[in-house]
MDTraj code that builds the backbone (N, CA, C; nanometers):
import mdtraj as md
import numpy as np

residues = "MET GLY PHE ILE THR SER TYR GLU ASN ARG VAL SER ALA VAL GLU GLU MET ILE THR THR ALA TYR GLU VAL MET ALA VAL PRO ASP GLU ASN SER ALA GLU LEU ASP GLU GLU GLY ARG ARG LEU LYS ASP ASN LEU ARG GLU VAL LEU ALA LYS SER CYS SER LEU ARG ARG LYS ASP PHE ASP GLY LEU ILE GLY LYS LEU LEU SER ASP ILE GLU MET ARG LYS ARG GLU ILE GLU GLU GLU ARG LYS GLN VAL ASN GLU THR LEU LYS GLU TYR LEU THR GLU GLN LYS GLU LEU THR THR SER LEU LYS GLU GLN LEU VAL LYS PHE SER GLN GLY LYS ALA SER GLU ASP GLU CYS GLU ALA LEU LEU ALA ASP ILE LYS ASP LYS GLN GLU ASN ARG GLY GLN GLN THR LEU ALA MET LEU ARG LYS PHE GLN LEU HIS LEU LYS PHE PHE GLN SER GLU LYS GLU GLU ILE ASN HIS LYS LEU GLN ARG LEU ALA ASP ARG GLY GLU LEU LEU LYS VAL GLU ASP LEU ARG GLN LEU GLU SER ALA LYS ALA SER GLU LYS ARG ARG ALA GLU ARG LYS LEU ARG ARG GLU ASP VAL GLU ARG LEU LEU SER HIS PHE ARG GLN HIS ARG ASP SER ALA HIS LEU".split()
xyz = np.array([
    [1.1520, 3.0355, 0.6989],
    [1.1810, 2.9102, 0.7704],
    [1.0908, 2.7972, 0.7220],
    [1.0556, 2.8027, 0.5913],
    [0.9672, 2.7000, 0.5383],
    [1.0246, 2.5606, 0.5458],
    [1.1594, 2.5512, 0.5423],
    [1.2228, 2.4196, 0.5468],
    [1.1950, 2.3510, 0.6807],
    [1.1793, 2.4312, 0.7871],
    [1.1487, 2.3743, 0.9191],
    [1.0056, 2.3220, 0.9219],
    [0.9146, 2.4008, 0.8633],
    [0.7750, 2.3576, 0.8595],
    [0.7604, 2.2277, 0.7818],
    [0.8291, 2.2187, 0.6670],
    [0.8237, 2.0962, 0.5870],
    [0.8770, 1.9779, 0.6650],
    [0.9895, 1.9989, 0.7348],
    [1.0480, 1.8884, 0.8119],
    [0.9572, 1.8479, 0.9278],
    [0.9017, 1.9478, 0.9959],
    [0.8129, 1.9177, 1.1096],
    [0.6921, 1.8353, 1.0643],
    [0.6390, 1.8649, 0.9467],
    [0.5240, 1.7903, 0.8955],
    [0.5604, 1.6445, 0.8708],
    [0.6796, 1.6214, 0.8150],
    [0.7235, 1.4844, 0.7899],
    [0.7447, 1.4078, 0.9199],
    [0.8102, 1.4721, 1.0152],
    [0.8370, 1.4077, 1.1439],
    [0.7061, 1.3798, 1.2182],
    [0.6132, 1.4740, 1.2114],
    [0.4844, 1.4563, 1.2779],
    [0.4098, 1.3361, 1.2221],
    [0.4206, 1.3146, 1.0910],
    [0.3531, 1.2008, 1.0284],
    [0.4099, 1.0695, 1.0806],
    [0.5424, 1.0614, 1.0913],
    [0.6065, 0.9401, 1.1429],
    [0.5682, 0.9185, 1.2888],
    [0.5730, 1.0273, 1.3664],
    [0.5404, 1.0163, 1.5095],
    [0.3958, 0.9714, 1.5290],
    [0.3050, 1.0242, 1.4463],
    [0.1644, 0.9866, 1.4587],
    [0.1446, 0.8385, 1.4307],
    [0.2126, 0.7858, 1.3270],
    [0.2009, 0.6434, 1.2952],
    [0.2531, 0.5573, 1.4094],
    [0.3673, 0.5979, 1.4659],
    [0.4276, 0.5200, 1.5733],
    [0.3422, 0.5276, 1.6986],
    [0.2935, 0.6472, 1.7312],
    [0.2108, 0.6633, 1.8503],
    [0.0826, 0.5819, 1.8395],
    [0.0190, 0.5861, 1.7216],
    [-0.1041, 0.5093, 1.7009],
    [-0.0787, 0.3604, 1.7162],
    [0.0300, 0.3129, 1.6555],
    [0.0640, 0.1706, 1.6649],
    [0.0946, 0.1310, 1.8091],
    [0.1610, 0.2192, 1.8820],
    [0.1938, 0.1920, 2.0222],
    [0.0652, 0.1784, 2.1046],
    [-0.0307, 0.2676, 2.0798],
    [-0.1566, 0.2625, 2.1528],
    [-0.2341, 0.1352, 2.1209],
    [-0.2280, 0.0921, 1.9948],
    [-0.2959, -0.0318, 1.9557],
    [-0.2343, -0.1506, 2.0270],
    [-0.1015, -0.1524, 2.0379],
    [-0.0339, -0.2622, 2.1040],
    [-0.0655, -0.2678, 2.2528],
    [-0.1002, -0.1532, 2.3119],
    [-0.1283, -0.1489, 2.4544],
    [-0.2650, -0.2076, 2.4873],
    [-0.3496, -0.2222, 2.3882],
    [-0.4834, -0.2784, 2.4094],
    [-0.4737, -0.4304, 2.4231],
    [-0.5375, -0.4882, 2.5253],
    [-0.5320, -0.6342, 2.5426],
    [-0.5766, -0.7063, 2.4168],
    [-0.5048, -0.8109, 2.3822],
    [-0.5333, -0.8854, 2.2599],
    [-0.6427, -0.9882, 2.2882],
    [-0.7688, -0.9465, 2.2715],
    [-0.8814, -1.0337, 2.3032],
    [-0.8862, -1.1549, 2.2110],
    [-0.8517, -1.1351, 2.0861],
    [-0.8553, -1.2461, 1.9920],
    [-0.7564, -1.3550, 2.0324],
    [-0.6373, -1.3137, 2.0768],
    [-0.5368, -1.4104, 2.1198],
    [-0.5855, -1.4882, 2.2410],
    [-0.6493, -1.4195, 2.3351],
    [-0.7005, -1.4860, 2.4548],
    [-0.8093, -1.5870, 2.4186],
    [-0.8936, -1.5509, 2.3221],
    [-0.9993, -1.6418, 2.2784],
    [-0.9411, -1.7665, 2.2126],
    [-0.8361, -1.7468, 2.1332],
    [-0.7718, -1.8615, 2.0681],
    [-0.7079, -1.9536, 2.1718],
    [-0.6462, -1.8946, 2.2729],
    [-0.5847, -1.9756, 2.3792],
    [-0.6900, -2.0562, 2.4538],
    [-0.8016, -1.9930, 2.4827],
    [-0.9093, -2.0617, 2.5545],
    [-0.9689, -2.1737, 2.4690],
    [-0.9857, -2.1471, 2.3408],
    [-1.0365, -2.2499, 2.2499],
    [-0.9402, -2.3675, 2.2429],
    [-0.8098, -2.3387, 2.2393],
    [-0.7101, -2.4451, 2.2362],
    [-0.7146, -2.5319, 2.3607],
    [-0.7298, -2.4707, 2.4771],
    [-0.7397, -2.5472, 2.6022],
    [-0.8634, -2.6358, 2.6032],
    [-0.9736, -2.5827, 2.5533],
    [-1.0983, -2.6604, 2.5484],
    [-1.0832, -2.7814, 2.4565],
    [-1.0214, -2.7597, 2.3424],
    [-1.0034, -2.8691, 2.2470],
    [-0.9099, -2.9774, 2.3022],
    [-0.8033, -2.9362, 2.3706],
    [-0.7119, -3.0347, 2.4300],
    [-0.7826, -3.1193, 2.5358],
    [-0.8629, -3.0538, 2.6186],
    [-0.9379, -3.1278, 2.7207],
    [-1.0336, -3.2277, 2.6564],
    [-1.0968, -3.1840, 2.5483],
    [-1.1917, -3.2712, 2.4774],
    [-1.1200, -3.3926, 2.4189],
    [-1.0072, -3.3687, 2.3533],
    [-0.9312, -3.4780, 2.2934],
    [-0.8790, -3.5742, 2.4000],
    [-0.8360, -3.5210, 2.5111],
    [-0.7850, -3.6055, 2.6190],
    [-0.8944, -3.7008, 2.6682],
    [-1.0142, -3.6477, 2.6842],
    [-1.1255, -3.7299, 2.7325],
    [-1.1638, -3.8368, 2.6305],
    [-1.1686, -3.7974, 2.5022],
    [-1.2076, -3.8915, 2.3966],
    [-1.1081, -4.0062, 2.3876],
    [-0.9780, -3.9739, 2.3858],
    [-0.8763, -4.0785, 2.3728],
    [-0.8647, -4.1633, 2.4991],
    [-0.8961, -4.1069, 2.6129],
    [-0.8949, -4.1853, 2.7369],
    [-1.0053, -4.2908, 2.7330],
    [-1.1196, -4.2540, 2.6741],
    [-1.2328, -4.3464, 2.6678],
    [-1.2177, -4.4482, 2.5546],
    [-1.1798, -4.3988, 2.4359],
    [-1.1775, -4.4880, 2.3196],
    [-1.0490, -4.5698, 2.3080],
    [-0.9385, -4.5177, 2.3597],
    [-0.8089, -4.5863, 2.3442],
    [-0.7389, -4.6115, 2.4782],
    [-0.8036, -4.5796, 2.5856],
    [-0.7447, -4.5957, 2.7191],
    [-0.6093, -4.5258, 2.7288],
    [-0.5972, -4.4112, 2.6644],
    [-0.4714, -4.3368, 2.6650],
    [-0.4568, -4.2620, 2.7974],
    [-0.3448, -4.2860, 2.8646],
    [-0.3228, -4.2219, 2.9927],
    [-0.2983, -4.0717, 2.9752],
    [-0.3297, -3.9975, 3.0791],
    [-0.3175, -3.8514, 3.0731],
    [-0.1747, -3.8089, 3.0397],
    [-0.0743, -3.8711, 3.1061],
    [0.0636, -3.8290, 3.0829],
    [0.1096, -3.8631, 2.9411],
    [0.0566, -3.9728, 2.8841],
    [0.0922, -4.0077, 2.7464],
    [0.0310, -3.9076, 2.6482],
    [-0.0939, -3.8707, 2.6776],
    [-0.1586, -3.7699, 2.5931],
    [-0.0827, -3.6379, 2.6008],
    [-0.0486, -3.5971, 2.7224],
    [0.0225, -3.4703, 2.7395],
    [0.1558, -3.4721, 2.6653],
    [0.2213, -3.5899, 2.6609],
    [0.3467, -3.6007, 2.5872],
    [0.3267, -3.5823, 2.4386],
    [0.2221, -3.6449, 2.3845],
    [0.1937, -3.6329, 2.2414],
    [0.1522, -3.4910, 2.2041],
    [0.0616, -3.4357, 2.2813],
    [0.0117, -3.3014, 2.2480],
    [0.1213, -3.1977, 2.2710],
    [0.2103, -3.2270, 2.3675],
    [0.3211, -3.1352, 2.3933],
    [0.4145, -3.1248, 2.2743],
    [0.4411, -3.2383, 2.2082],
    [0.5245, -3.2368, 2.0885],
    [0.4562, -3.1584, 1.9762],
    [0.3262, -3.1791, 1.9650],
    [0.2516, -3.1124, 1.8588],
    [0.2501, -2.9608, 1.8766],
    [0.2433, -2.9179, 2.0018],
    [0.2297, -2.7748, 2.0303],
    [0.3609, -2.7096, 2.0722],
    [0.4711, -2.7835, 2.0653],
    [0.5991, -2.7298, 2.1140],
    [0.6404, -2.6030, 2.0409],
    [0.6223, -2.6013, 1.9079],
    [0.6615, -2.4834, 1.8307],
    [0.5757, -2.3623, 1.8663],
    [0.4460, -2.3869, 1.8862],
    [0.3554, -2.2778, 1.9224],
    [0.3946, -2.2177, 2.0568],
    [0.4265, -2.3041, 2.1525],
    [0.4652, -2.2548, 2.2853],
    [0.5960, -2.1774, 2.2776],
    [0.6892, -2.2251, 2.1970],
    [0.8155, -2.1539, 2.1814],
    [0.7936, -2.0185, 2.1148],
    [0.7089, -2.0167, 2.0112],
    [0.6788, -1.8918, 1.9417],
    [0.6086, -1.7933, 2.0346],
    [0.5249, -1.8450, 2.1235],
    [0.4553, -1.7577, 2.2174],
    [0.5546, -1.6868, 2.3081],
    [0.6539, -1.7598, 2.3570],
    [0.7559, -1.6982, 2.4420],
    [0.8366, -1.5954, 2.3635],
    [0.8681, -1.6284, 2.2383],
    [0.9445, -1.5361, 2.1542],
    [0.8656, -1.4084, 2.1267],
    [0.7355, -1.4248, 2.0999],
    [0.6501, -1.3093, 2.0721],
    [0.6419, -1.2176, 2.1932],
    [0.6268, -1.2752, 2.3115],
    [0.6170, -1.1946, 2.4326],
    [0.7474, -1.1207, 2.4597],
    [0.8589, -1.1860, 2.4347],
    [0.9884, -1.1205, 2.4533],
    [1.0059, -1.0079, 2.3515],
    [0.9655, -1.0346, 2.2276],
    [0.9754, -0.9312, 2.1240],
    [0.8829, -0.8141, 2.1558],
    [0.7655, -0.8448, 2.2106],
    [0.6703, -0.7388, 2.2471],
    [0.7327, -0.6461, 2.3524],
    [0.8001, -0.7043, 2.4511],
    [0.8645, -0.6239, 2.5549],
    [0.9710, -0.5333, 2.4950],
    [1.0512, -0.5893, 2.4045],
    [1.1573, -0.5110, 2.3416],
    [1.0999, -0.3971, 2.2574],
    [0.9915, -0.4279, 2.1852],
    [0.9270, -0.3252, 2.1027],
    [0.8718, -0.2136, 2.1913],
    [0.8048, -0.2504, 2.2983],
    [0.7497, -0.1504, 2.3892],
    [0.8582, -0.0603, 2.4465],
    [0.9697, -0.1192, 2.4862],
    [1.0796, -0.0410, 2.5418],
    [1.1376, 0.0546, 2.4377],
    [1.1542, 0.0044, 2.3146],
    [1.2094, 0.0882, 2.2080],
    [1.1144, 0.2024, 2.1729],
    [0.9852, 0.1741, 2.1700],
    [0.8869, 0.2785, 2.1392],
    [0.8850, 0.3865, 2.2470],
    [0.8914, 0.3442, 2.3714],
    [0.8934, 0.4416, 2.4808],
    [1.0174, 0.5297, 2.4716],
    [1.1316, 0.4678, 2.4431],
    [1.2561, 0.5437, 2.4284],
    [1.2453, 0.6427, 2.3132],
    [1.1890, 0.5966, 2.2009],
    [1.1780, 0.6847, 2.0846],
    [1.0879, 0.8047, 2.1143],
    [0.9733, 0.7794, 2.1760],
    [0.8798, 0.8885, 2.2037],
    [0.9384, 0.9877, 2.3037],
    [1.0182, 0.9373, 2.3977],
    [1.0849, 1.0270, 2.4926],
    [1.1870, 1.1133, 2.4196],
    [1.2661, 1.0520, 2.3322],
    [1.3638, 1.1264, 2.2524],
    [1.2932, 1.2290, 2.1639],
    [1.1792, 1.1872, 2.1081],
    [1.1029, 1.2769, 2.0204],
    [1.0613, 1.4032, 2.0947],
    [1.0137, 1.3869, 2.2165],
    [0.9702, 1.5025, 2.2951],
    [1.0886, 1.5945, 2.3273],
    [1.2024, 1.5334, 2.3621],
    [1.3203, 1.6132, 2.3971],
    [1.3717, 1.6917, 2.2769],
    [1.3763, 1.6273, 2.1600],
    [1.4260, 1.6946, 2.0403],
    [1.3296, 1.8021, 1.9928],
    [1.2000, 1.7741, 2.0037],
    [1.1005, 1.8738, 1.9640],
    [1.1091, 1.9961, 2.0541],
    [1.1313, 1.9728, 2.1837],
    [1.1468, 2.0838, 2.2770],
    [1.2682, 2.1687, 2.2414],
    [1.3789, 2.1032, 2.2073],
    [1.5000, 2.1757, 2.1676],
    [1.4755, 2.2614, 2.0442],
    [1.4018, 2.2038, 1.9474],
    [1.3727, 2.2768, 1.8247],
    [1.2849, 2.3984, 1.8529],
    [1.1839, 2.3803, 1.9367],
    [1.0944, 2.4925, 1.9691],
    [1.1696, 2.6033, 2.0432],
    [1.2573, 2.5647, 2.1348],
    [1.3354, 2.6640, 2.2087],
    [1.4240, 2.7440, 2.1141],
    [1.4834, 2.6741, 2.0162],
    [1.5698, 2.7436, 1.9198],
    [1.4883, 2.8372, 1.8319],
    [1.3671, 2.7964, 1.7975],
    [1.2813, 2.8812, 1.7149],
    [1.2389, 3.0070, 1.7909],
    [1.2151, 2.9909, 1.9204],
    [1.1810, 3.1077, 2.0023],
    [1.2980, 3.2058, 2.0046],
    [1.4199, 3.1527, 2.0214],
    [1.5389, 3.2371, 2.0205],
    [1.5537, 3.3090, 1.8862],
    [1.5232, 3.2352, 1.7771],
    [1.5338, 3.2964, 1.6442],
    [1.4339, 3.4103, 1.6281],
    [1.3101, 3.3878, 1.6750],
    [1.2073, 3.4916, 1.6637],
    [1.2403, 3.6144, 1.7482],
    [1.3197, 3.5948, 1.8530],
    [1.3590, 3.7055, 1.9407],
    [1.4915, 3.7681, 1.8987],
    [1.5492, 3.7150, 1.7902],
    [1.6757, 3.7672, 1.7426],
    [1.7953, 3.7202, 1.8217],
    [1.7771, 3.6154, 1.9012],
    [1.8860, 3.5637, 1.9848],
    [1.9585, 3.4457, 1.9186],
    [1.9108, 3.4038, 1.8038],
    [1.9754, 3.2943, 1.7313],
    [1.9646, 3.3234, 1.5819],
    [2.0683, 3.2880, 1.5081],
    [2.0695, 3.3131, 1.3635],
    [2.0047, 3.1974, 1.2890],
    [1.9772, 3.2206, 1.1624],
    [1.9185, 3.1143, 1.0809],
    [2.0175, 3.0003, 1.0620],
    [2.1466, 3.0340, 1.0556],
    [2.2492, 2.9298, 1.0434],
    [2.2478, 2.8379, 1.1652],
    [2.2284, 2.8950, 1.2819],
    [2.2234, 2.8150, 1.4049],
    [2.1010, 2.7241, 1.4050],
    [1.9906, 2.7770, 1.3566],
    [1.8678, 2.6954, 1.3474],
    [1.8873, 2.5812, 1.2481],
    [1.9523, 2.6102, 1.1368],
    [1.9762, 2.5063, 1.0367],
    [2.0701, 2.3986, 1.0903],
    [2.1690, 2.4399, 1.1683],
    [2.2630, 2.3435, 1.2267],
    [2.1909, 2.2514, 1.3241],
    [2.1030, 2.3086, 1.4063],
    [2.0260, 2.2278, 1.5011],
    [1.9324, 2.1339, 1.4266],
    [1.8709, 2.1860, 1.3220],
    [1.7786, 2.1041, 1.2441],
    [1.8506, 1.9863, 1.1789],
    [1.9712, 2.0093, 1.1289],
    [2.0484, 1.9008, 1.0672],
    [2.0801, 1.7932, 1.1700],
    [2.1133, 1.8364, 1.2913],
    [2.1441, 1.7412, 1.3975],
    [2.0197, 1.6610, 1.4347],
    [1.9050, 1.7283, 1.4425],
    [1.7795, 1.6613, 1.4767],
    [1.7405, 1.5626, 1.3678],
    [1.7633, 1.6010, 1.2414],
    [1.7291, 1.5114, 1.1310],
    [1.8070, 1.3804, 1.1408],
    [1.9349, 1.3909, 1.1764],
    [2.0163, 1.2699, 1.1909],
    [1.9650, 1.1814, 1.3039],
    [1.9302, 1.2447, 1.4145],
    [1.8887, 1.1685, 1.5324],
    [1.7442, 1.1210, 1.5240],
    [1.6589, 1.2039, 1.4648],
    [1.5157, 1.1823, 1.4726],
    [1.4572, 1.1069, 1.3548],
    [1.4930, 1.1500, 1.2338],
    [1.4311, 1.0890, 1.1164],
    [1.4755, 0.9434, 1.1001],
    [1.6072, 0.9211, 1.1097],
    [1.6573, 0.7844, 1.0961],
    [1.6038, 0.6945, 1.2069],
    [1.6044, 0.7475, 1.3279],
    [1.5541, 0.6713, 1.4423],
    [1.4057, 0.6397, 1.4245],
    [1.3302, 0.7368, 1.3741],
    [1.1878, 0.7146, 1.3527],
    [1.1614, 0.6073, 1.2487],
    [1.2365, 0.6114, 1.1391],
    [1.2186, 0.5120, 1.0340],
    [1.2583, 0.3724, 1.0830],
    [1.3660, 0.3656, 1.1601],
    [1.4087, 0.2362, 1.2146],
    [1.3047, 0.1804, 1.3123],
    [1.2512, 0.2685, 1.3942],
    [1.1516, 0.2261, 1.4927],
    [1.0251, 0.1784, 1.4237],
    [0.9838, 0.2513, 1.3212],
    [0.8632, 0.2128, 1.2481],
    [0.8831, 0.0803, 1.1763],
    [1.0013, 0.0589, 1.1188],
    [1.0305, -0.0672, 1.0507],
    [1.0287, -0.1832, 1.1504],
    [1.0839, -0.1606, 1.2705],
    [1.0841, -0.2634, 1.3743],
    [0.9424, -0.2981, 1.4175],
    [0.8594, -0.1944, 1.4309],
    [0.7215, -0.2149, 1.4709],
    [0.6438, -0.2932, 1.3656],
    [0.6647, -0.2571, 1.2400],
    [0.5957, -0.3277, 1.1315],
    [0.6373, -0.4741, 1.1259],
    [0.7660, -0.4999, 1.1515],
    [0.8147, -0.6370, 1.1519],
    [0.7499, -0.7165, 1.2643],
    [0.7378, -0.6545, 1.3818],
    [0.6742, -0.7238, 1.4938],
    [0.5270, -0.7523, 1.4646],
    [0.4590, -0.6545, 1.4059],
    [0.3178, -0.6744, 1.3730],
    [0.3002, -0.7891, 1.2741],
    [0.3956, -0.8032, 1.1813],
    [0.3909, -0.9148, 1.0871],
    [0.4104, -1.0471, 1.1606],
    [0.5070, -1.0510, 1.2533],
    [0.5311, -1.1719, 1.3324],
    [0.4081, -1.2071, 1.4161],
    [0.3450, -1.1057, 1.4734],
    [0.2265, -1.1291, 1.5560],
    [0.1111, -1.1838, 1.4721],
    [0.0948, -1.1273, 1.3526],
    [-0.0104, -1.1748, 1.2622],
    [0.0133, -1.3202, 1.2232],
    [0.1389, -1.3527, 1.1946],
    [0.1736, -1.4896, 1.1578],
    [0.1480, -1.5848, 1.2751],
    [0.1828, -1.5414, 1.3961],
    [0.1618, -1.6239, 1.5154],
    [0.0128, -1.6507, 1.5377],
    [-0.0693, -1.5489, 1.5179],
    [-0.2138, -1.5668, 1.5318],
    [-0.2658, -1.6674, 1.4296],
    [-0.2129, -1.6591, 1.3085],
    [-0.2546, -1.7540, 1.2052],
    [-0.2144, -1.8961, 1.2420],
    [-0.0956, -1.9109, 1.3023],
    [-0.0508, -2.0422, 1.3467],
    [-0.1469, -2.1006, 1.4502],
    [-0.1860, -2.0182, 1.5452],
    [-0.2761, -2.0659, 1.6508],
    [-0.4127, -2.1039, 1.5933],
    [-0.4609, -2.0237, 1.5013],
    [-0.5895, -2.0546, 1.4384],
    [-0.5827, -2.1879, 1.3640],
    [-0.4724, -2.2086, 1.2921],
    [-0.4574, -2.3306, 1.2146],
    [-0.4495, -2.4538, 1.3037],
    [-0.3729, -2.4460, 1.4120],
    [-0.3610, -2.5625, 1.5005],
    [-0.4940, -2.5913, 1.5685],
    [-0.5690, -2.4871, 1.6018],
    [-0.7012, -2.5088, 1.6613],
    [-0.7968, -2.5760, 1.5633],
    [-0.7862, -2.5379, 1.4368],
    [-0.8699, -2.6011, 1.3340],
    [-0.8372, -2.7506, 1.3227],
    [-0.7089, -2.7816, 1.3298],
    [-0.6681, -2.9223, 1.3208],
    [-0.7157, -3.0019, 1.4423],
    [-0.7031, -2.9423, 1.5586],
    [-0.7511, -3.0104, 1.6801],
    [-0.9027, -3.0292, 1.6755],
    [-0.9718, -2.9304, 1.6181],
    [-1.1169, -2.9417, 1.6077],
    [-1.1561, -3.0552, 1.5139],
    [-1.0816, -3.0701, 1.4033],
    [-1.1114, -3.1792, 1.3100],
    [-1.0901, -3.3152, 1.3771],
    [-0.9886, -3.3241, 1.4615],
    [-0.9675, -3.4481, 1.5355],
    [-1.0808, -3.4726, 1.6344],
    [-1.1195, -3.3674, 1.7039],
    [-1.2264, -3.3812, 1.8030],
    [-1.3583, -3.4220, 1.7372],
    [-1.3801, -3.3761, 1.6144],
    [-1.5047, -3.4076, 1.5433],
    [-1.5172, -3.5569, 1.5104],
    [-1.4071, -3.6296, 1.5152],
    [-1.4132, -3.7731, 1.4877],
    [-1.4747, -3.8524, 1.6022],
    [-1.4785, -3.7914, 1.7159],
    [-1.5416, -3.8567, 1.8301],
    [-1.4788, -3.9899, 1.8650],
    [-1.5618, -4.0929, 1.8804],
    [-1.5137, -4.2245, 1.9211],
    [-1.4267, -4.2918, 1.8146],
    [-1.4318, -4.2413, 1.6910],
    [-1.3488, -4.2977, 1.5841],
    [-1.2035, -4.2493, 1.5925],
    [-1.1782, -4.1534, 1.6775],
    [-1.0439, -4.0979, 1.6901],
    [-0.9463, -4.2011, 1.7459],
    [-0.8278, -4.2082, 1.6856],
    [-0.7240, -4.3007, 1.7294],
    [-0.5978, -4.2227, 1.7676],
    [-0.5147, -4.2867, 1.8478],
    [-0.3884, -4.2245, 1.8876],
    [-0.3020, -4.1961, 1.7658],
    [-0.3079, -4.2853, 1.6673],
    [-0.2280, -4.2687, 1.5458],
    [-0.2647, -4.1404, 1.4721],
    [-0.3907, -4.0981, 1.4820],
    [-0.4326, -3.9735, 1.4178],
    [-0.3540, -3.8556, 1.4744],
    [-0.3343, -3.8582, 1.6038],
    [-0.2584, -3.7516, 1.6702],
    [-0.1117, -3.7560, 1.6284],
    [-0.0573, -3.8759, 1.6162],
    [0.0833, -3.8912, 1.5753],
    [0.1034, -3.8442, 1.4307],
    [0.0072, -3.8740, 1.3440],
    [0.0184, -3.8307, 1.2038],
    [0.0140, -3.6784, 1.1933],
    [-0.0662, -3.6188, 1.2771],
    [-0.0744, -3.4738, 1.2767],
    [0.0590, -3.4121, 1.3189],
    [0.1244, -3.4745, 1.4142],
    [0.2541, -3.4251, 1.4608],
    [0.3605, -3.4404, 1.3528],
    [0.3555, -3.5515, 1.2787],
    [0.4566, -3.5757, 1.1750],
    [0.4434, -3.4787, 1.0576],
    [0.3212, -3.4297, 1.0352],
    [0.2989, -3.3363, 0.9243],
    [0.3410, -3.1942, 0.9603],
    [0.3703, -3.1738, 1.0883],
    [0.3998, -3.0391, 1.1355],
    [0.5287, -2.9834, 1.0748],
    [0.6303, -3.0675, 1.0598],
    [0.7606, -3.0205, 1.0132],
    [0.7535, -2.9596, 0.8732],
    [0.6856, -3.0269, 0.7819],
    [0.6775, -2.9756, 0.6450],
    [0.5958, -2.8469, 0.6402],
    [0.4910, -2.8397, 0.7204],
    [0.4090, -2.7192, 0.7245],
    [0.4882, -2.6021, 0.7810],
    [0.5722, -2.6309, 0.8793],
    [0.6547, -2.5266, 0.9389],
    [0.7496, -2.4678, 0.8355],
    [0.8088, -2.5535, 0.7521],
    [0.9001, -2.5038, 0.6492],
    [0.8276, -2.4153, 0.5489],
    [0.7066, -2.4552, 0.5101],
    [0.6292, -2.3732, 0.4166],
    [0.5947, -2.2384, 0.4779],
    [0.5581, -2.2400, 0.6051],
    [0.5207, -2.1155, 0.6725],
    [0.6398, -2.0217, 0.6853],
    [0.7571, -2.0764, 0.7126],
    [0.8774, -1.9939, 0.7260],
    [0.9144, -1.9310, 0.5920],
    [0.8975, -2.0060, 0.4833],
    [0.9271, -1.9495, 0.3508],
    [0.8316, -1.8344, 0.3200],
    [0.7053, -1.8522, 0.3553],
    [0.6065, -1.7475, 0.3317],
    [0.6396, -1.6231, 0.4119],
    [0.6787, -1.6428, 0.5383],
    [0.7123, -1.5297, 0.6240],
    [0.8319, -1.4534, 0.5688],
    [0.9335, -1.5254, 0.5192],
    [1.0506, -1.4591, 0.4626],
    [1.0132, -1.3761, 0.3403],
    [0.9237, -1.4307, 0.2568],
    [0.8803, -1.3552, 0.1380],
    [0.8084, -1.2269, 0.1794],
    [0.7208, -1.2375, 0.2788],
    [0.6470, -1.1198, 0.3241],
    [0.7402, -1.0177, 0.3868],
    [0.8415, -1.0654, 0.4599],
    [0.9394, -0.9751, 0.5194],
    [1.0123, -0.8961, 0.4116],
    [1.0547, -0.9658, 0.3078],
    [1.1266, -0.9009, 0.1980],
    [1.0365, -0.7999, 0.1282],
    [0.9128, -0.8384, 0.0990],
    [0.8193, -0.7485, 0.0317],
    [0.7921, -0.6241, 0.1149],
    [0.7762, -0.6421, 0.2467],
    [0.7483, -0.5289, 0.3350],
    [0.8680, -0.4343, 0.3427],
    [0.9882, -0.4910, 0.3519],
    [1.1080, -0.4084, 0.3578],
    [1.1271, -0.3296, 0.2281],
    [1.1026, -0.3954, 0.1145],
    [1.1148, -0.3258, -0.0137],
    [1.0150, -0.2114, -0.0233],
    [0.8934, -0.2368, 0.0233],
    [0.7906, -0.1326, 0.0224],
    [0.8312, -0.0155, 0.1109],
    [0.8868, -0.0487, 0.2285],
    [0.9317, 0.0550, 0.3218],
    [1.0433, 0.1394, 0.2599],
    [1.1403, 0.0761, 0.1928],
    [1.2504, 0.1490, 0.1309],
    [1.2003, 0.2388, 0.0185],
    [1.1023, 0.1878, -0.0575],
    [1.0465, 0.2700, -0.1660],
    [0.9765, 0.3935, -0.1105],
    [0.9011, 0.3750, -0.0006],
    [0.8322, 0.4898, 0.0594],
    [0.9319, 0.5909, 0.1126],
    [1.0376, 0.5400, 0.1767],
    [1.1391, 0.6298, 0.2309],
    [1.2092, 0.7064, 0.1188],
    [1.2386, 0.6379, 0.0075],
    [1.3037, 0.7017, -0.1060],
    [1.2152, 0.8088, -0.1664],
    [1.0848, 0.7769, -0.1812],
    [0.9918, 0.8742, -0.2391],
    [0.9766, 0.9968, -0.1509],
    [0.9702, 0.9730, -0.0176],
    [0.9528, 1.0872, 0.0742],
    [1.0777, 1.1759, 0.0742],
    [1.1938, 1.1165, 0.0483],
    [1.3191, 1.1950, 0.0464],
    [1.3234, 1.2907, -0.0713],
    [1.2453, 1.2609, -0.1755],
    [1.2429, 1.3465, -0.2948],
    [1.1385, 1.4558, -0.2860],
    [1.0569, 1.4490, -0.1770],
    [0.9511, 1.5516, -0.1664],
    [1.0108, 1.6877, -0.1296],
])
top = md.Topology()
chain = top.add_chain()
for i, resn in enumerate(residues, 1):
    res = top.add_residue(resn, chain, resSeq=i)
    for name in ("N", "CA", "C"):
        top.add_atom(name, md.element.get_by_symbol(name[0]), res)
traj = md.Trajectory(xyz[None], top)
């Protein structure tokens, strides 16, 4: 029954990667919280500076900064929704994994007791391979895609905080027009970032397909 041992080793490797990634996702994202807090501090600082140097009203400032941060806020909602979907899919996969593994072990016990033939074990294994291996690879690919999106989102937040910090560093020299110019530059930067993300997505998918192809030949 060496073919079962070989298959179990492959499935265990996929399950371990998914389980580890799931546990990592369950840990509170301290870095994200720190970036959010830094962003709030910088906005408060800019609001005070522009109120003093340019007599900019709070609601006018909030309107300008809202436009500047609109994409970030939208991405944050998208990330949280994607996180929920990923968590649900991972839980479903791990539950299915346990059920299929239990079925396989029960069949192996029957085989060892002479209550099931090798053909029956092979038939069950083929069914499990269809349900388990493909599902595992799809789940892992989905998880990797989400992790890439999360990494990109963190980079976006870091970049916007850096820009707000540069504005804050101007102190009394800061003008309302500086904030407007920053908002106008956002569109071109967004297009560059989206192109980069698409390239990374393609590269990651190609790498995943190559790994899957190589493992199929083992």
